[in-house]
GUDRENLO-577630 format. One line per 3 residues: number of its first residue (from 0); their letters; for each residue x, y, z of N, C-alpha, C, O. Coordinates in steps of 0.05 Angstrom, whole numbers. Each point is the difference from the previous one (the first is absolute). Example, Ala and Ser with C-alpha at 12.3 -4.5 7.8 and 13.67 -1.06 7.14 Angstrom:
2
0	as	264,-114,156,-18,24,0,18,24,0,21,0,13  -28,21,-27,16,24,1,-15,22,14,10,22,4 .
This chain:
307
0	nnh	-158,106,-488,6,4,28,8,29,5,-8,12,20  24,-1,-38,8,28,3,-23,19,0,-2,19,15  -16,-25,-34,-24,16,-3,-16,0,26,-10,21,9 .
3	fsi	8,-44,3,-14,-3,26,12,17,22,-14,13,14  40,-14,-12,13,15,22,-3,30,-5,-1,15,19  0,-6,-44,-5,28,-5,-28,8,9,-4,21,12 .
6	lqa	-15,-38,-18,-28,5,8,-1,2,31,-13,18,11  26,-37,1,0,-1,30,13,25,11,-11,12,19  33,-5,-30,16,22,11,-17,26,0,5,17,17 .
9	srg	-24,-15,-36,-15,25,-2,-19,4,23,-12,22,3  9,-42,15,-17,3,24,16,10,24,-11,2,22  36,2,-27,17,11,22,-2,30,2,-9,13,-19 .
12	tvk	18,-2,41,1,29,4,28,10,-7,3,24,-7  16,-41,8,28,7,-6,7,-10,-28,-3,-23,-6  12,42,-11,6,-7,-28,29,6,-6,13,16,14 .
15	asg	-3,-28,-35,27,7,-9,0,29,-9,-19,10,-11  41,3,17,3,28,-9,7,1,-29,17,-15,-10  -30,33,-5,4,2,-29,28,8,-9,12,-14,-15 .
18	nfn	-3,37,26,27,10,-9,20,-8,21,10,17,15  -4,-42,-13,16,-12,21,30,2,-6,8,-8,-22  7,17,42,29,0,-3,12,-9,27,0,15,19 .
21	ane	10,-40,-19,9,-12,25,23,15,12,1,3,25  18,8,-41,22,15,10,-8,25,14,10,7,21  -29,8,-34,-11,24,12,-13,-6,27,4,15,20 .
24	dae	-20,-35,-20,-14,-8,25,20,-7,22,-3,7,23  24,-22,-31,20,-8,20,13,25,12,6,0,24  -1,20,-41,13,25,9,-19,15,19,9,11,20 .
27	tly	-35,-10,-27,-20,13,17,1,-13,28,-1,15,20  1,-41,-19,0,-14,26,26,5,15,0,4,24  23,-4,-39,26,5,13,0,27,13,8,3,23 .
30	kam	-18,17,-38,-1,28,11,-19,2,24,6,14,19  -28,-30,-20,-19,1,21,11,-10,26,-10,6,22  31,-23,-24,12,-12,25,26,13,8,11,-5,22 .
33	kgl	1,21,-40,26,11,4,-1,24,18,-21,14,1  42,-9,14,0,24,16,-17,-2,25,-7,-21,9  1,44,2,-15,1,25,-30,-4,-5,-12,12,-17 .
36	gtd	1,-30,33,-29,-5,-3,-7,-14,-25,15,2,-20  -36,-17,21,-8,-16,-24,-26,12,-11,-18,7,15  17,-5,-41,-24,9,-13,-19,-23,-5,-2,-11,-21 .
39	eda	-13,3,43,-18,-23,-2,-21,4,-21,-8,-19,-14  -1,44,11,-22,5,-19,9,-6,-28,-15,-12,-16  39,20,9,10,-5,-27,2,-31,-5,-6,-9,-22 .
42	ilq	14,-5,42,3,-29,-2,-27,-13,-5,-2,-17,-18  -17,24,35,-26,-14,-3,-15,8,-25,-14,-16,-12  16,42,4,-13,8,-24,11,-15,-24,-15,-9,-18 .
45	llt	42,6,17,12,-13,-23,-7,-30,0,-8,-10,-21  12,-4,43,-3,-29,0,-29,-9,-4,-5,-21,-11  -15,37,20,-27,-8,-5,-10,6,-28,-22,-7,-7 .
48	srs	38,22,-8,-8,6,-28,17,-15,-20,2,8,-24  10,-30,33,15,-18,-18,-10,-28,4,-9,-7,22  9,-10,-43,-8,-28,3,23,-15,14,22,10,3 .
51	ntq	-29,-34,7,21,-16,13,23,-6,-18,24,1,8  -30,-7,-33,21,-5,-20,19,24,-3,24,-3,-1  -36,27,1,16,24,-2,17,4,25,23,9,-1 .
54	rqq	-35,-15,24,16,2,25,24,-18,0,21,7,11  -24,-31,-23,23,-18,-1,22,12,-18,24,-3,5  -33,17,-26,20,13,-18,14,23,14,23,6,-4 .
57	ika	-38,8,21,11,22,15,21,-11,20,22,12,3  -28,-34,9,18,-14,18,27,-6,-14,22,5,11  -25,-16,-35,24,-7,-16,16,25,-8,25,0,2 .
60	ayk	-39,21,-10,13,25,-8,15,12,24,22,11,-3  -34,-12,26,11,11,25,26,-14,7,20,13,7  -20,-39,-10,24,-17,5,22,8,-19,23,3,8 .
63	tlh	-30,0,-34,20,7,-20,12,28,5,24,4,-2  -42,15,8,9,28,4,15,5,26,19,15,1  -28,-29,20,11,6,27,14,-23,13,11,3,22 .
66	gkd	-12,-26,-34,13,-24,11,-12,-9,26,12,-14,16  -37,23,-11,-13,-6,26,-27,-13,-5,-12,4,-21  3,-18,42,-27,-12,-2,-21,20,8,0,10,23 .
69	lvs	-18,-4,-41,-21,20,5,-17,-7,25,-6,17,16  -2,-43,-14,-17,-8,22,15,4,27,-13,9,19  38,-16,-18,16,4,25,1,30,6,-3,8,24 .
72	dlk	7,9,-44,1,29,5,-27,10,10,-1,16,18  -21,-25,-30,-27,8,8,-4,-8,30,-11,15,16  18,-40,-10,-3,-10,28,16,17,19,-9,5,23 .
75	gel	32,5,-32,17,16,18,-12,28,5,6,12,20  -23,-3,-38,-12,27,2,-28,0,12,-8,20,12  -7,-41,-16,-28,-1,8,-3,-17,25,19,-12,9 .
78	ggk	-43,12,1,-4,-17,24,-29,-9,2,-18,11,-14  13,-30,32,-27,-8,7,-16,-11,-23,10,-13,-18  -37,18,20,-19,-11,-19,5,12,-28,-4,-14,-20 .
81	fet	12,39,19,6,13,-26,23,-15,-14,-2,-6,-24  22,-1,39,23,-15,-12,-10,-28,-10,7,-8,-22  -23,-5,38,-10,-27,-7,-16,2,-27,3,-17,-17 .
84	liv	-19,38,15,-16,4,-24,18,5,-25,-4,-12,-21  23,30,24,18,7,-22,17,-24,-9,4,-5,-23  6,-10,43,16,-24,-6,-17,-20,-15,9,-14,-19 .
87	glm	-35,11,28,-19,-17,-14,-3,7,-29,-1,-17,-18  -2,43,13,-3,10,-28,24,-5,-17,-2,-4,-24  26,3,37,25,-4,-14,6,-30,-6,19,-7,-13 .
90	tap	-36,-11,24,4,-28,-3,-16,-11,-23,-24,6,-3  36,-23,-13,-15,-13,-23,-23,-17,12,4,-12,21  -28,11,-34,-23,-13,11,5,-29,9,-9,-8,22 .
93	lay	22,-8,-38,5,-28,7,18,-1,25,-6,-16,18  27,32,-17,18,0,23,-15,9,25,5,-9,22  -24,28,-26,-15,10,23,-18,-22,12,-1,-2,24 .
96	dvt	-12,-13,-41,-16,-22,10,17,-21,14,-8,-10,21  30,4,-33,18,-21,11,10,9,28,0,-16,19  9,41,-17,10,11,26,-23,1,20,4,-7,24 .
99	slr	-28,15,-32,-22,1,18,-7,-27,12,-5,-3,24  6,-18,-41,-5,-27,9,21,-10,19,-5,-11,21  30,17,-29,23,-9,17,-2,12,28,3,-13,20 .
102	nai	-9,39,-19,-2,14,26,-24,-10,16,1,-2,24  -22,-5,-39,-24,-11,14,5,-27,13,-11,-6,21  28,-10,-34,7,-26,11,22,1,20,-1,-13,21 .
105	kga	22,29,-27,24,-1,17,0,20,23,18,-1,17  -39,18,-16,-1,19,22,-8,-15,26,-2,-24,0  -2,40,21,-9,-12,25,-29,-8,-4,-17,17,-3 .
108	gtd	11,-43,4,-28,-9,-5,-6,4,-29,12,18,-13  -29,-34,1,-6,2,-28,-22,22,-4,-20,0,13  25,18,-32,-20,20,-7,-18,-13,-21,4,3,-24 .
111	ekv	-25,-17,33,-17,-15,-18,-15,18,-19,-7,-8,-22  1,33,31,-14,19,-17,14,4,-27,-13,1,-21  40,1,22,15,5,-24,0,-24,-18,-3,2,-24 .
114	lve	5,-26,36,-1,-25,-16,-26,-2,-14,-2,-5,-24  -20,10,39,-27,-2,-11,-3,20,-23,-9,-7,-22  16,32,27,-4,21,-20,14,-6,-26,-11,2,-22 .
117	ila	37,-8,24,15,-4,-25,-8,-25,-15,-4,0,-24  1,-23,39,-7,-25,-14,-28,-1,-11,-6,-14,-19  -13,29,32,-27,0,-10,-4,19,-23,-18,-5,-17 .
120	srt	33,26,15,-6,21,-19,17,-1,-26,-7,12,-20  30,-26,21,17,-1,-24,-10,-21,-19,-12,-20,8  18,24,-34,-8,-20,-20,17,-25,3,21,0,13 .
123	aqq	-30,-22,-25,15,-25,1,29,4,-11,19,-10,12  -16,26,-33,26,5,-12,17,16,20,24,-6,3  -36,25,10,16,16,19,9,-17,23,22,3,10 .
126	vkd	-39,-22,-1,8,-18,22,23,-17,-9,19,-4,16  -19,-6,-40,22,-16,-10,26,17,-1,21,-10,8  -23,35,-17,23,17,0,11,6,28,24,1,4 .
129	iva	-43,2,15,8,6,28,15,-25,11,21,4,13  -31,-28,-18,13,-24,10,28,-2,-11,19,-6,15  -16,11,-41,26,-2,-13,19,21,11,24,-5,5 .
132	ayr	-33,30,-2,16,22,9,8,-4,29,22,8,8  -40,-19,8,6,-5,28,23,-20,3,18,3,16  -19,-24,-33,21,-21,0,27,13,-8,20,-5,12 .
135	eey	-22,21,-33,24,13,-11,13,18,22,24,0,3  -41,15,11,10,20,19,10,-12,26,20,8,10  -35,-28,0,7,-10,27,10,-29,0,7,-11,21 .
138	dds	-8,-1,-44,9,-28,-2,-18,-18,18,10,-20,11  -35,27,-9,-19,-15,17,-25,-4,-16,-6,14,-20  -9,-34,27,-26,-5,-12,-22,16,15,-3,-4,24 .
141	lee	-11,22,-37,-21,15,13,-21,-19,11,-10,5,22  4,-26,-37,-20,-19,9,8,-13,27,-16,-2,19  41,-6,-18,10,-13,25,1,20,23,-7,-6,23 .
144	dia	15,31,-29,1,21,21,-28,5,11,-3,3,24  -16,-1,-42,-28,5,9,-11,-24,15,-12,3,21  17,-27,-32,-9,-25,13,12,-2,28,-13,-9,19 .
147	gdt	38,17,-16,14,-2,26,-10,20,20,4,-3,24  -17,24,-34,-8,23,17,-30,1,5,-9,17,16  -6,-34,-29,-29,0,3,-10,-28,6,16,-19,-1 .
150	sgh	-42,16,6,-9,-27,5,-29,-5,-9,-14,18,-7  7,-44,6,-27,-9,-5,-11,7,-27,15,1,-20  -41,4,19,-14,6,-26,11,25,-12,2,3,-25 .
153	fkr	5,16,42,11,26,-9,25,-6,-17,3,11,-22  14,-27,34,25,-7,-14,-6,-14,-27,12,6,-20  -32,-24,21,-6,-16,-24,-9,18,-23,8,-3,-23 .
156	llv	-26,22,29,-10,18,-20,22,18,-11,2,5,-24  15,5,42,22,17,-8,18,-15,-20,8,11,-20  -3,-35,27,18,-16,-17,-13,-5,-28,14,0,-20 .
159	ill	-40,-6,21,-14,-3,-26,1,25,-17,5,0,-24  -9,23,37,1,26,-14,28,4,-11,3,10,-22  17,-17,38,27,3,-8,7,-16,-25,14,10,-18 .
162	qal	-24,-34,18,6,-17,-23,-14,10,-25,4,-10,-22  -21,31,26,-14,12,-22,-15,-20,-17,0,0,-24  -13,-19,38,-15,-21,-14,-28,10,-6,-20,-10,11 .
165	fka	18,30,-28,-27,11,-5,-13,-16,-22,-9,11,-20  7,-37,25,-15,-17,-19,-15,-21,17,7,-6,23  -29,-4,-34,-17,-18,16,16,-23,11,15,-13,-14 .
168	geq	-19,8,40,15,-22,13,-19,-22,7,-22,5,11  29,-29,-17,-17,-23,7,9,-10,27,20,-14,2  -36,20,18,8,-10,27,-25,-8,15,-22,9,-4 .
171	kfg	26,-28,22,-22,-9,17,-4,21,23,20,10,11  -45,-5,-5,-5,20,20,-4,-12,28,-12,-22,2  22,36,18,-7,-8,27,-20,20,11,-23,1,-9 .
174	tde	32,15,28,-17,20,12,-6,22,-20,11,2,-22  -29,16,31,-6,24,-16,26,16,-5,3,11,-22  14,-11,42,25,16,-3,16,-11,-23,10,14,-17 .
177	qqf	-8,-41,16,15,-13,-22,-12,9,-26,14,6,-20  -40,-6,19,-14,6,-25,5,29,-8,7,5,-23  -10,13,41,7,28,-5,28,3,-11,5,14,-20 .
180	iti	13,-27,34,28,2,-7,5,-10,-29,14,13,-16  -25,-36,10,4,-12,-26,-12,17,-22,13,5,-20  -37,5,25,-13,16,-21,14,26,-4,6,9,-22 .
183	lgn	1,5,44,11,26,-2,29,0,-9,10,18,-13  4,-39,20,29,-1,-7,5,-7,-29,22,6,-10  -41,-20,-3,7,-12,-25,-14,11,-25,2,-12,-21 .
186	rsa	-15,36,23,-15,8,-23,4,30,-7,8,16,17  -13,-10,-42,4,28,-9,-22,18,11,-21,-9,9  27,35,-8,-19,20,11,-27,-2,-15,-21,1,13 .
189	ehl	22,-3,-39,-24,-1,-16,-17,-25,8,-24,2,4  37,-25,-1,-13,-24,8,-12,3,28,-22,-8,6  38,20,12,-9,4,27,-25,17,2,-18,-6,15 .
192	rkv	16,27,-31,-24,17,0,-25,-16,-7,-21,4,11  24,-23,-30,-22,-17,-8,-7,-19,24,-24,-5,5  44,-5,8,-4,-18,23,-15,16,22,-18,-11,12 .
195	fda	26,36,-7,-13,16,21,-30,4,-7,-17,-2,18  11,7,-43,-28,4,-9,-16,-25,5,-22,0,10  34,-23,-18,-14,-25,3,-4,-6,30,-21,-11,8 .
198	ymk	41,17,8,-1,-4,29,-24,15,12,-15,-10,17  13,35,-26,-22,18,10,-27,-12,-8,-18,-1,17  15,-8,-41,-25,-12,-9,-7,-25,16,-23,-5,7 .
201	lsg	43,-11,-2,-4,-26,14,-6,5,29,-19,-13,11  34,30,2,-2,1,30,-16,24,10,-9,1,22  6,19,-40,-13,24,9,18,19,15,-8,21,10 .
204	yei	34,-29,-7,20,16,14,21,8,-20,7,-14,-18  5,38,23,25,7,-14,21,-18,12,-1,-7,24  21,0,-40,21,-18,10,15,13,23,9,-13,19 .
207	ees	-6,40,-20,13,15,22,-14,-6,27,14,-4,20  -41,2,-20,-14,-5,25,7,-27,11,4,-4,24  -3,-16,-42,7,-27,9,28,-2,11,6,-13,20 .
210	iqr	12,27,-34,28,1,10,1,12,28,14,-10,18  -29,32,-14,0,13,26,-10,-20,21,10,-1,23  -31,-15,-30,-12,-18,19,17,-25,5,3,-9,23 .
213	ets	9,-2,-44,13,-26,2,30,1,8,11,-20,8  1,43,-11,29,2,5,6,23,19,-17,16,6  42,-15,3,8,22,18,30,7,-4,14,-15,-14 .
216	gsl	-6,36,26,28,8,1,13,5,-27,-13,11,-18  38,-19,16,15,6,-25,-10,-15,-24,2,10,-22  -14,-33,26,-12,-15,-22,-23,16,-11,-3,3,-25 .
219	rdl	-14,7,43,-23,16,-9,10,24,-17,-11,6,-21  31,8,32,11,24,-14,9,-7,-28,-5,15,-19  19,-38,17,11,-8,-26,-22,-8,-19,0,9,-23 .
222	lla	-19,-25,32,-22,-8,-17,-16,25,-10,-7,2,-24  2,16,42,-15,24,-7,16,17,-20,-12,11,-19  38,-9,23,17,16,-18,-1,-13,-28,-1,15,-20 .
225	vvk	3,-41,18,-1,-14,-26,-27,5,-14,0,6,-24  -21,-8,39,-27,5,-11,-2,29,-9,-10,5,-23  18,14,40,-2,28,-7,17,7,-25,-9,15,-18 .
228	car	33,-26,16,17,5,-23,-12,-12,-25,3,11,-22  -16,-34,24,-13,-13,-23,-23,18,-9,-5,3,-24  -9,9,42,-22,18,-7,10,26,-11,-8,9,-22 .
231	svp	27,4,36,11,26,-10,25,7,16,-2,5,25  25,-5,-38,25,7,13,-1,29,11,8,5,23  -17,15,-40,-1,27,11,-18,3,25,6,15,18 .
234	ayf	-29,-30,-18,-17,2,24,14,-12,24,-3,10,22  18,-32,-26,15,-12,22,20,21,11,3,2,24  11,12,-42,20,19,10,-12,25,12,11,12,18 .
237	aet	-35,-4,-28,-14,22,12,-7,-6,29,4,16,18  -13,-40,-13,-7,-9,27,25,-1,17,0,8,23  22,-19,-34,25,-2,15,9,28,8,9,4,23 .
240	lyy	-10,16,-41,8,27,7,-19,12,21,9,13,18  -35,-18,-22,-20,11,19,6,-9,28,1,16,19  4,-42,-15,5,-11,26,28,8,11,4,-2,24 .
243	smk	14,9,-41,26,9,9,-1,27,14,17,8,15  -39,7,-22,-2,27,11,-24,4,19,-1,19,15  -19,-36,-17,-24,3,16,6,-4,29,18,-16,8 .
246	gag	-32,31,9,3,-4,29,26,13,10,12,17,-13  -4,-25,37,23,13,13,26,-11,-12,2,-24,-4  16,42,-1,26,-8,-10,-1,-9,-29,-21,-7,-11 .
249	tdd	44,8,-3,2,-6,-28,19,-23,-3,22,-1,12  -29,-19,-29,18,-22,-6,17,10,-24,-7,-5,-23  28,20,29,16,13,-21,13,-20,-18,3,6,-24 .
252	qtl	6,-28,34,13,-21,-16,-19,-8,-23,9,-1,-23  -34,-4,29,-19,-9,-20,-6,24,-19,-1,-4,-24  -3,27,35,-6,24,-16,23,4,-20,-6,5,-24 .
255	irv	30,-6,33,23,4,-18,1,-21,-22,3,5,-23  -6,-30,32,3,-23,-18,-21,2,-23,7,-4,-23  -31,10,30,-21,1,-20,3,24,-18,-3,-2,-25 .
258	mvt	9,25,36,4,24,-17,23,-3,-19,-1,9,-23  23,-22,32,23,-4,-17,-7,-21,-22,6,5,-23  -17,-27,31,-3,-22,-20,-23,4,-19,0,-11,-22 .
261	rse	-20,28,29,-23,3,-18,0,26,-16,-17,5,-17  36,14,24,0,26,-13,1,0,-30,-11,17,-14  25,-37,3,2,-2,-30,-19,-21,-11,0,-5,-25 .
264	vdm	-15,-8,42,-17,-23,-10,-29,7,-1,-12,1,-22  -1,5,45,-29,4,0,-9,19,21,-23,-2,10  39,22,-3,-7,19,21,-25,15,-7,-16,7,19 .
267	ldi	11,-1,-44,-25,15,-8,-25,-17,7,-19,10,10  21,-36,-15,-22,-18,6,-3,-4,30,-22,-1,11  45,0,3,-1,-3,29,-14,25,13,-16,-3,18 .
270	rse	23,26,-29,-13,24,10,-30,0,-3,-14,8,18  5,-17,-41,-30,0,-4,-13,-21,17,-23,3,9  37,-26,-5,-11,-21,18,0,10,29,-18,-6,16 .
273	frk	39,21,-9,2,11,27,-24,18,7,-10,-1,22  2,17,-42,-22,18,4,-26,-14,6,-18,11,13  16,-36,-23,-25,-16,5,-2,-10,29,-22,-4,10 .
276	isp	45,0,3,-1,-11,27,6,21,22,-4,-6,23  13,29,-31,8,20,19,-15,26,-3,-4,9,-22  -4,3,45,-13,26,-3,20,22,-10,-9,21,-10 .
279	ksl	35,-26,13,20,19,-10,16,-12,-23,2,-25,-2  8,42,-15,17,-10,-22,27,-10,11,7,6,23  7,-21,-39,27,-10,8,18,24,6,15,1,19 .
282	ham	-17,19,-37,16,25,3,-5,13,27,18,7,15  -44,-4,-8,-7,13,26,9,-16,24,8,11,20  -9,-38,-23,7,-17,22,31,1,5,9,1,23 .
285	img	6,0,-45,29,3,3,7,27,12,17,2,17  -31,18,-26,3,28,10,-3,0,31,16,12,14  -37,-26,-5,-6,1,29,17,-18,17,2,3,24 .
288	dtg	11,-23,-37,14,-21,15,30,3,0,14,-14,16  -3,30,-33,30,1,-3,9,30,1,-17,18,0  43,-14,0,10,27,1,26,4,-15,13,-20,-9 .
291	gdy	-5,45,5,26,7,-11,5,-9,-28,-18,-2,-16  44,-4,10,8,-8,-26,-12,-27,-7,-6,-7,-23  2,-9,43,-12,-27,-3,-28,3,-12,-7,-13,-19 .
294	rka	-8,32,31,-27,5,-10,1,11,-29,-15,-9,-17  33,28,12,2,12,-26,5,-21,-22,-13,0,-21  31,-19,27,7,-20,-19,-23,-20,-4,-6,-8,-23 .
297	lll	-7,1,45,-23,-18,-3,-23,12,-16,-12,-14,-16  8,40,20,-22,14,-15,7,1,-30,-18,-2,-17  44,5,11,8,0,-29,-4,-28,-12,-8,-2,-23 .
300	lcg	13,-19,39,-5,-27,-10,-30,-5,-3,-8,-14,-19  -7,25,37,-29,-3,-2,-11,14,-25,-18,-9,-14  30,33,8,-5,12,-26,-24,17,-3,-4,12,-21 .
303	gdd	-13,-9,41,-24,16,-3,-20,-5,21,2,-20,15  -22,37,-13,-20,-2,21,-27,-7,-12,-9,15,-18  -4,-36,27,-27,-7,-11,-20,9,21,-13,-16,13 .
306	a	10,42,-11,-18,12,20,-28,-10,-3,-18,8,16 .
């Protein structure tokens, strides 16, 4: 398992720093915030060149050296989207997912996009960890919170995904929707890819086309996300990033969430998938859509330009 995570980590753009010293980093950050004016550049350069694990150690060192919470201090000095991005980078991945889900459910209206993205793209084990951490943090059942906030087939598939039942389920089928839900909710990515191939041979359609025709709204979004993630998680995130910036206005929440959560996982693969669907590279699109320190930090997480 360790070997696997090392292999995976190598597809990220953000790597652990070789000659790491948590106390030195904590002092650099302290100095960047002390006195008149904040050295935002020093903050973003440092934090984007450390792994999340190292950032957690910096947080601990800062507390020991200064008796203060680093994240609170950062929030006091920064603002807006840049602050949101930096706070995201300072949050452990599991906690970040849990908080994102909580905010998606407990905010005004349910942010279904966040539920779909996290539950469709995380591994079965990650989903189990999220459910446990959510209970630990809020003393609530994520399943019940989602069930209480959503409805119909959409709710049913979300709950199946949540239970992380990625094994063949023996169930009687009703409508096409029931069938899609049962198949997509209960099987591994590898198995699903074989199912999609068989579906194509049988019907002459890609399963995505049938989902587009047979379903609508949030259920359609969820089914498509599950299919896309089964085919390729980086391609799914490339598309998510593309649509967060395409057209008028930027969906900064989505942009931040994806750049933070994928920077150490598969950002290199996301970048090459992005190039297949976009006339511009991810780097160029971020350049054109964002500004200031926010842009600088995002470009560092992006890690390079695939012109």
